[in-house]
C-alpha positions as CSV (number, residue, x, y, z in Angstrom):
1,X,0.0,0.0,0.0
2,X,1.4,3.4,-1.0
3,X,0.8,6.5,1.0
4,X,0.2,10.0,-0.4
5,X,3.0,12.5,-0.9
6,X,1.4,15.0,1.4
7,X,-0.6,14.4,4.6
8,X,-0.8,15.3,8.3
9,X,-1.1,12.6,11.0
10,X,-2.5,14.0,14.3
11,X,-2.0,12.4,17.7
12,X,-3.1,13.3,21.2
13,X,0.1,13.4,23.3
14,X,-0.9,14.9,26.6
15,X,-3.7,16.5,28.7
16,X,-3.5,19.1,31.4
17,X,-7.3,19.6,31.7
18,X,-9.2,20.6,34.8
19,X,-12.9,20.8,35.6
20,X,-13.6,23.9,33.5
21,X,-11.0,24.0,30.7
22,X,-9.7,21.3,28.4
23,X,-6.0,21.6,27.7
24,X,-5.0,18.9,25.2
25,X,-1.5,18.7,23.6
26,X,-1.4,17.4,20.0
27,X,1.5,16.4,17.7
28,X,0.9,17.0,14.0
29,X,3.3,14.9,11.9
30,X,3.4,16.8,8.6
31,X,4.6,14.9,5.5
32,X,5.5,16.5,2.3
33,X,7.0,15.8,-1.1
34,X,10.1,17.9,-0.2
35,X,11.6,19.4,3.0
36,X,10.2,22.8,2.0
37,X,6.7,21.3,1.3
38,X,6.6,19.5,4.7
39,X,7.6,22.7,6.5
40,X,5.0,24.7,4.6
41,X,2.3,22.1,5.6
42,X,3.3,22.4,9.2
43,X,3.1,26.2,9.1
44,X,-0.3,26.1,7.3
45,X,-1.6,23.7,10.0
46,X,-0.4,26.0,12.7
47,X,-2.0,29.1,11.0
48,X,-5.3,27.2,10.5
49,X,-5.4,26.3,14.2
50,X,-4.5,29.9,15.2
51,X,-7.2,31.3,13.0
52,X,-9.8,28.9,14.4
53,X,-8.9,30.1,17.9
54,X,-10.0,33.5,16.9
55,X,-13.3,32.5,15.4
56,X,-14.5,29.2,17.0
57,X,-16.7,29.7,20.1
58,X,-15.0,26.9,22.1
59,X,-11.3,27.1,21.0
60,X,-9.8,30.0,22.8
61,X,-6.0,29.5,22.4
62,X,-3.4,27.7,20.5
63,X,0.3,27.7,21.5
64,X,3.1,26.0,19.6
65,X,5.4,24.2,21.9
66,X,7.9,22.8,19.4
67,X,8.5,22.3,15.7
68,X,11.2,20.0,14.5
69,X,12.4,18.5,11.2
70,X,12.4,14.7,11.4
71,X,15.5,13.5,9.6
72,X,14.6,9.9,9.9
73,X,11.6,9.8,7.6
74,X,11.1,6.5,5.9
75,X,12.1,6.3,2.2
76,X,13.6,9.8,2.4
77,X,10.2,11.5,2.6
78,X,10.4,14.8,4.4
79,X,8.4,15.4,7.5
80,X,8.1,18.0,10.3
81,X,6.6,17.4,13.8
82,X,4.6,20.2,15.2
83,X,3.5,20.1,18.9
84,X,0.7,22.4,20.0
85,X,-1.3,23.0,23.1
86,X,-4.9,24.0,22.8
87,X,-7.3,25.6,25.3
88,X,-10.9,24.5,24.8
89,X,-13.7,26.0,26.9
90,X,-16.1,23.4,28.2
91,X,-19.1,25.7,28.5
């Protein structure tokens, strides 16, 4: 089975929630056809989340914790890991 040249894999990596506010931490593994493409996908994903925090009634903040180039991608395919914390209001 072949995978596409460009995609984003999202995983939940942590949670610092309390009774009133959800604080999940996600990692977005951004795959691209080149190093520049993968980096661009990671930045586009971050911008999309940041824009959503300004318009969505329940998403109030997005904070990037880390972005790193993964040099060990299989078959030489470029990828970047982007780790973000979200603040989601429960009411």
